[in-house]
PDB file with one MODEL, atoms N, CA, C and O in Angstrom:
MODEL        1
ATOM      1  N   MET A   1      49.939 102.893  76.459  1.00  0.00           N
ATOM      2  CA  MET A   1      51.439 103.439  76.849  1.00  0.00           C
ATOM      3  C   MET A   1      51.645 103.662  78.323  1.00  0.00           C
ATOM      4  O   MET A   1      52.742 103.389  78.810  1.00  0.00           O
ATOM      5  N   TYR A   2      50.767 104.091  78.996  1.00  0.00           N
ATOM      6  CA  TYR A   2      51.060 104.462  80.597  1.00  0.00           C
ATOM      7  C   TYR A   2      51.033 103.287  81.210  1.00  0.00           C
ATOM      8  O   TYR A   2      51.523 103.122  82.328  1.00  0.00           O
ATOM      9  N   LYS A   3      50.504 102.436  80.586  1.00  0.00           N
ATOM     10  CA  LYS A   3      50.582 100.992  81.543  1.00  0.00           C
ATOM     11  C   LYS A   3      52.032 100.282  81.432  1.00  0.00           C
ATOM     12  O   LYS A   3      52.621  99.722  82.356  1.00  0.00           O
ATOM     13  N   LYS A   4      52.416 100.407  80.285  1.00  0.00           N
ATOM     14  CA  LYS A   4      53.696  99.528  80.268  1.00  0.00           C
ATOM     15  C   LYS A   4      54.716 100.831  81.012  1.00  0.00           C
ATOM     16  O   LYS A   4      55.558 100.251  81.697  1.00  0.00           O
ATOM     17  N   LEU A   5      54.890 102.189  81.091  1.00  0.00           N
ATOM     18  CA  LEU A   5      55.534 102.922  81.476  1.00  0.00           C
ATOM     19  C   LEU A   5      55.202 102.908  83.046  1.00  0.00           C
ATOM     20  O   LEU A   5      56.128 103.017  83.849  1.00  0.00           O
ATOM     21  N   PHE A   6      53.918 102.777  83.465  1.00  0.00           N
ATOM     22  CA  PHE A   6      53.494 102.352  84.944  1.00  0.00           C
ATOM     23  C   PHE A   6      54.407 101.157  85.400  1.00  0.00           C
ATOM     24  O   PHE A   6      54.926 101.066  86.513  1.00  0.00           O
ATOM     25  N   ASN A   7      54.528 100.233  84.343  1.00  0.00           N
ATOM     26  CA  ASN A   7      54.904  98.762  85.021  1.00  0.00           C
ATOM     27  C   ASN A   7      56.564  98.925  85.346  1.00  0.00           C
ATOM     28  O   ASN A   7      57.099  98.464  86.354  1.00  0.00           O
ATOM     29  N   LEU A   8      57.202  99.611  84.370  1.00  0.00           N
ATOM     30  CA  LEU A   8      58.465  99.792  84.262  1.00  0.00           C
ATOM     31  C   LEU A   8      58.929 100.811  85.552  1.00  0.00           C
ATOM     32  O   LEU A   8      59.928 100.558  86.226  1.00  0.00           O
ATOM     33  N   MET A   9      58.270 101.712  85.738  1.00  0.00           N
ATOM     34  CA  MET A   9      58.584 102.742  87.267  1.00  0.00           C
ATOM     35  C   MET A   9      58.664 101.542  88.241  1.00  0.00           C
ATOM     36  O   MET A   9      59.711 101.209  88.796  1.00  0.00           O
ATOM     37  N   VAL A  10      57.185 100.765  88.445  1.00  0.00           N
ATOM     38  CA  VAL A  10      57.357 100.057  89.665  1.00  0.00           C
ATOM     39  C   VAL A  10      58.641  98.989  89.781  1.00  0.00           C
ATOM     40  O   VAL A  10      59.383  98.715  90.724  1.00  0.00           O
ATOM     41  N   LEU A  11      58.575  98.530  88.463  1.00  0.00           N
ATOM     42  CA  LEU A  11      59.603  97.298  88.693  1.00  0.00           C
ATOM     43  C   LEU A  11      61.438  98.148  89.148  1.00  0.00           C
ATOM     44  O   LEU A  11      62.317  97.622  89.830  1.00  0.00           O
ATOM     45  N   MET A  12      61.476  99.445  88.523  1.00  0.00           N
ATOM     46  CA  MET A  12      62.580 100.222  88.840  1.00  0.00           C
ATOM     47  C   MET A  12      62.640 100.425  90.285  1.00  0.00           C
ATOM     48  O   MET A  12      63.561 100.023  90.996  1.00  0.00           O
ATOM     49  N   ILE A  13      61.756 100.979  90.629  1.00  0.00           N
ATOM     50  CA  ILE A  13      61.517 101.205  92.325  1.00  0.00           C
ATOM     51  C   ILE A  13      61.692  99.994  93.115  1.00  0.00           C
ATOM     52  O   ILE A  13      62.441  99.925  94.090  1.00  0.00           O
ATOM     53  N   SER A  14      60.920  98.961  92.627  1.00  0.00           N
ATOM     54  CA  SER A  14      61.091  97.590  93.292  1.00  0.00           C
ATOM     55  C   SER A  14      62.161  97.287  93.635  1.00  0.00           C
ATOM     56  O   SER A  14      62.441  96.949  94.785  1.00  0.00           O
ATOM     57  N   VAL A  15      63.179  97.376  92.412  1.00  0.00           N
ATOM     58  CA  VAL A  15      64.779  96.943  92.080  1.00  0.00           C
ATOM     59  C   VAL A  15      65.517  98.220  93.285  1.00  0.00           C
ATOM     60  O   VAL A  15      66.210  97.921  94.258  1.00  0.00           O
ATOM     61  N   LEU A  16      65.252  99.178  93.003  1.00  0.00           N
ATOM     62  CA  LEU A  16      65.956 100.090  93.909  1.00  0.00           C
ATOM     63  C   LEU A  16      65.945  99.917  95.426  1.00  0.00           C
ATOM     64  O   LEU A  16      66.946  99.923  96.143  1.00  0.00           O
ATOM     65  N   THR A  17      64.704  99.766  95.811  1.00  0.00           N
ATOM     66  CA  THR A  17      64.161  99.411  97.156  1.00  0.00           C
ATOM     67  C   THR A  17      65.076  98.114  97.546  1.00  0.00           C
ATOM     68  O   THR A  17      65.820  98.104  98.526  1.00  0.00           O
ATOM     69  N   LEU A  18      64.967  97.361  96.922  1.00  0.00           N
ATOM     70  CA  LEU A  18      65.491  95.970  97.831  1.00  0.00           C
ATOM     71  C   LEU A  18      67.030  95.817  97.528  1.00  0.00           C
ATOM     72  O   LEU A  18      67.668  94.872  97.992  1.00  0.00           O
ATOM     73  N   ASN A  19      67.781  97.089  96.482  1.00  0.00           N
ATOM     74  CA  ASN A  19      69.187  97.326  96.783  1.00  0.00           C
ATOM     75  C   ASN A  19      69.370  97.839  97.976  1.00  0.00           C
ATOM     76  O   ASN A  19      70.152  97.345  98.787  1.00  0.00           O
ATOM     77  N   LEU A  20      68.667  98.880  98.198  1.00  0.00           N
ATOM     78  CA  LEU A  20      68.805  99.774  99.456  1.00  0.00           C
ATOM     79  C   LEU A  20      68.771  98.556 100.915  1.00  0.00           C
ATOM     80  O   LEU A  20      69.530  98.621 101.881  1.00  0.00           O
ATOM     81  N   LEU A  21      67.973  97.791 100.758  1.00  0.00           N
ATOM     82  CA  LEU A  21      67.457  96.813 101.994  1.00  0.00           C
ATOM     83  C   LEU A  21      68.603  95.702 102.097  1.00  0.00           C
ATOM     84  O   LEU A  21      69.059  95.331 103.178  1.00  0.00           O
ATOM     85  N   THR A  22      69.037  95.191 100.800  1.00  0.00           N
ATOM     86  CA  THR A  22      69.932  94.492 101.183  1.00  0.00           C
ATOM     87  C   THR A  22      71.289  95.116 101.521  1.00  0.00           C
ATOM     88  O   THR A  22      71.959  94.405 102.270  1.00  0.00           O
ATOM     89  N   GLY A  23      71.800  96.148 101.193  1.00  0.00           N
ATOM     90  CA  GLY A  23      72.910  97.223 101.606  1.00  0.00           C
ATOM     91  C   GLY A  23      72.886  97.515 102.996  1.00  0.00           C
ATOM     92  O   GLY A  23      73.870  97.737 103.702  1.00  0.00           O
ATOM     93  N   PHE A  24      71.543  97.499 103.382  1.00  0.00           N
ATOM     94  CA  PHE A  24      71.431  98.111 105.136  1.00  0.00           C
ATOM     95  C   PHE A  24      71.639  96.819 106.006  1.00  0.00           C
ATOM     96  O   PHE A  24      72.008  96.895 107.178  1.00  0.00           O
ATOM     97  N   ILE A  25      71.374  95.591 105.349  1.00  0.00           N
ATOM     98  CA  ILE A  25      71.151  94.143 106.008  1.00  0.00           C
ATOM     99  C   ILE A  25      72.428  94.129 106.145  1.00  0.00           C
ATOM    100  O   ILE A  25      72.976  94.163 107.247  1.00  0.00           O
ATOM    101  N   THR A  26      73.257  94.059 104.646  1.00  0.00           N
ATOM    102  CA  THR A  26      74.787  93.794 104.779  1.00  0.00           C
ATOM    103  C   THR A  26      75.668  94.693 105.859  1.00  0.00           C
ATOM    104  O   THR A  26      76.590  94.180 106.493  1.00  0.00           O
ATOM    105  N   ASN A  27      75.300  96.057 106.003  1.00  0.00           N
ATOM    106  CA  ASN A  27      76.107  96.759 107.133  1.00  0.00           C
ATOM    107  C   ASN A  27      75.912  96.558 108.190  1.00  0.00           C
ATOM    108  O   ASN A  27      76.878  96.579 108.952  1.00  0.00           O
ATOM    109  N   TYR A  28      74.370  96.226 108.800  1.00  0.00           N
ATOM    110  CA  TYR A  28      73.978  95.515 109.851  1.00  0.00           C
ATOM    111  C   TYR A  28      75.121  94.394 110.442  1.00  0.00           C
ATOM    112  O   TYR A  28      75.652  94.447 111.551  1.00  0.00           O
ATOM    113  N   ILE A  29      75.327  93.469 109.497  1.00  0.00           N
ATOM    114  CA  ILE A  29      75.965  92.199 109.701  1.00  0.00           C
ATOM    115  C   ILE A  29      77.407  92.603 109.873  1.00  0.00           C
ATOM    116  O   ILE A  29      78.033  92.006 110.748  1.00  0.00           O
ATOM    117  N   ILE A  30      78.046  93.554 109.150  1.00  0.00           N
ATOM    118  CA  ILE A  30      79.418  93.819 108.940  1.00  0.00           C
ATOM    119  C   ILE A  30      79.467  94.544 110.069  1.00  0.00           C
ATOM    120  O   ILE A  30      80.598  94.438 110.543  1.00  0.00           O
ATOM    121  N   ASN A  31      78.577  95.428 110.914  1.00  0.00           N
ATOM    122  CA  ASN A  31      79.023  95.913 112.463  1.00  0.00           C
ATOM    123  C   ASN A  31      78.336  95.255 113.293  1.00  0.00           C
ATOM    124  O   ASN A  31      78.151  95.886 114.334  1.00  0.00           O
ATOM    125  N   TYR A  32      77.857  94.198 113.266  1.00  0.00           N
ATOM    126  CA  TYR A  32      77.320  92.944 114.260  1.00  0.00           C
ATOM    127  C   TYR A  32      78.234  91.569 114.522  1.00  0.00           C
ATOM    128  O   TYR A  32      77.859  90.570 115.137  1.00  0.00           O
ATOM    129  N   LYS A  33      79.682  91.810 113.817  1.00  0.00           N
ATOM    130  CA  LYS A  33      80.394  90.732 113.369  1.00  0.00           C
ATOM    131  C   LYS A  33      81.440  90.497 114.918  1.00  0.00           C
ATOM    132  O   LYS A  33      82.472  89.829 114.856  1.00  0.00           O
ATOM    133  N   THR A  34      81.087  90.991 115.906  1.00  0.00           N
ATOM    134  CA  THR A  34      81.785  91.338 116.913  1.00  0.00           C
ATOM    135  C   THR A  34      82.226  89.383 117.445  1.00  0.00           C
ATOM    136  O   THR A  34      83.378  88.955 117.358  1.00  0.00           O
ATOM    137  N   ASP A  35      81.342  88.736 117.819  1.00  0.00           N
ATOM    138  CA  ASP A  35      81.695  87.391 118.166  1.00  0.00           C
ATOM    139  C   ASP A  35      80.977  86.224 117.153  1.00  0.00           C
ATOM    140  O   ASP A  35      80.539  85.193 117.663  1.00  0.00           O
ATOM    141  N   ILE A  36      80.900  86.417 115.915  1.00  0.00           N
ATOM    142  CA  ILE A  36      80.568  85.268 115.229  1.00  0.00           C
ATOM    143  C   ILE A  36      81.860  84.611 114.406  1.00  0.00           C
ATOM    144  O   ILE A  36      82.804  85.158 113.836  1.00  0.00           O
ATOM    145  N   ASN A  37      81.563  83.435 114.554  1.00  0.00           N
ATOM    146  CA  ASN A  37      82.462  82.694 113.400  1.00  0.00           C
ATOM    147  C   ASN A  37      82.929  82.862 112.173  1.00  0.00           C
ATOM    148  O   ASN A  37      82.026  82.851 111.337  1.00  0.00           O
ATOM    149  N   PRO A  38      83.757  82.980 111.838  1.00  0.00           N
ATOM    150  CA  PRO A  38      84.559  83.772 110.617  1.00  0.00           C
ATOM    151  C   PRO A  38      83.904  83.303 109.279  1.00  0.00           C
ATOM    152  O   PRO A  38      83.779  84.034 108.296  1.00  0.00           O
ATOM    153  N   TYR A  39      83.401  81.680 109.369  1.00  0.00           N
ATOM    154  CA  TYR A  39      83.011  81.067 108.312  1.00  0.00           C
ATOM    155  C   TYR A  39      81.573  81.332 108.522  1.00  0.00           C
ATOM    156  O   TYR A  39      80.863  81.588 107.549  1.00  0.00           O
ATOM    157  N   LYS A  40      81.169  81.297 109.524  1.00  0.00           N
ATOM    158  CA  LYS A  40      79.604  81.972 109.613  1.00  0.00           C
ATOM    159  C   LYS A  40      79.161  83.179 109.254  1.00  0.00           C
ATOM    160  O   LYS A  40      77.987  83.494 109.059  1.00  0.00           O
ATOM    161  N   PHE A  41      80.115  83.855 109.168  1.00  0.00           N
ATOM    162  CA  PHE A  41      79.778  85.257 109.157  1.00  0.00           C
ATOM    163  C   PHE A  41      80.050  85.144 107.317  1.00  0.00           C
ATOM    164  O   PHE A  41      79.073  85.422 106.622  1.00  0.00           O
ATOM    165  N   THR A  42      81.233  84.781 106.674  1.00  0.00           N
ATOM    166  CA  THR A  42      80.995  84.836 105.414  1.00  0.00           C
ATOM    167  C   THR A  42      79.928  84.049 104.619  1.00  0.00           C
ATOM    168  O   THR A  42      79.548  84.531 103.552  1.00  0.00           O
ATOM    169  N   GLY A  43      79.456  82.974 105.014  1.00  0.00           N
ATOM    170  CA  GLY A  43      78.155  82.298 104.604  1.00  0.00           C
ATOM    171  C   GLY A  43      77.053  83.553 104.770  1.00  0.00           C
ATOM    172  O   GLY A  43      76.479  84.057 103.805  1.00  0.00           O
ATOM    173  N   ILE A  44      76.885  83.913 105.974  1.00  0.00           N
ATOM    174  CA  ILE A  44      75.789  85.017 106.004  1.00  0.00           C
ATOM    175  C   ILE A  44      75.782  86.370 104.953  1.00  0.00           C
ATOM    176  O   ILE A  44      74.869  86.935 104.351  1.00  0.00           O
ATOM    177  N   ALA A  45      77.084  86.577 105.025  1.00  0.00           N
ATOM    178  CA  ALA A  45      77.282  87.885 103.854  1.00  0.00           C
ATOM    179  C   ALA A  45      76.810  87.396 102.682  1.00  0.00           C
ATOM    180  O   ALA A  45      75.796  87.892 102.190  1.00  0.00           O
ATOM    181  N   MET A  46      77.602  86.157 101.954  1.00  0.00           N
ATOM    182  CA  MET A  46      76.962  85.691 100.871  1.00  0.00           C
ATOM    183  C   MET A  46      75.591  85.539 100.154  1.00  0.00           C
ATOM    184  O   MET A  46      75.210  85.541  98.983  1.00  0.00           O
ATOM    185  N   LEU A  47      74.952  85.390 101.531  1.00  0.00           N
ATOM    186  CA  LEU A  47      73.488  85.135 101.428  1.00  0.00           C
ATOM    187  C   LEU A  47      72.694  86.572 101.083  1.00  0.00           C
ATOM    188  O   LEU A  47      71.635  86.620 100.457  1.00  0.00           O
ATOM    189  N   THR A  48      73.145  87.302 101.417  1.00  0.00           N
ATOM    190  CA  THR A  48      72.404  88.847 101.721  1.00  0.00           C
ATOM    191  C   THR A  48      72.959  89.250 100.473  1.00  0.00           C
ATOM    192  O   THR A  48      72.774  90.392 100.055  1.00  0.00           O
TER     193      THR A  48
ENDMDL
END
């Protein structure tokens, strides 16, 4: 029982951590947008 609960918690923490990480990366790219070609910027934003 505890092993299933532990695996579920690890999965949830991993998903939330990846969500925070991609949010920070996207915000950094949006703020860094000063001299990037709009097509390249859209492609990079779609990948993250």
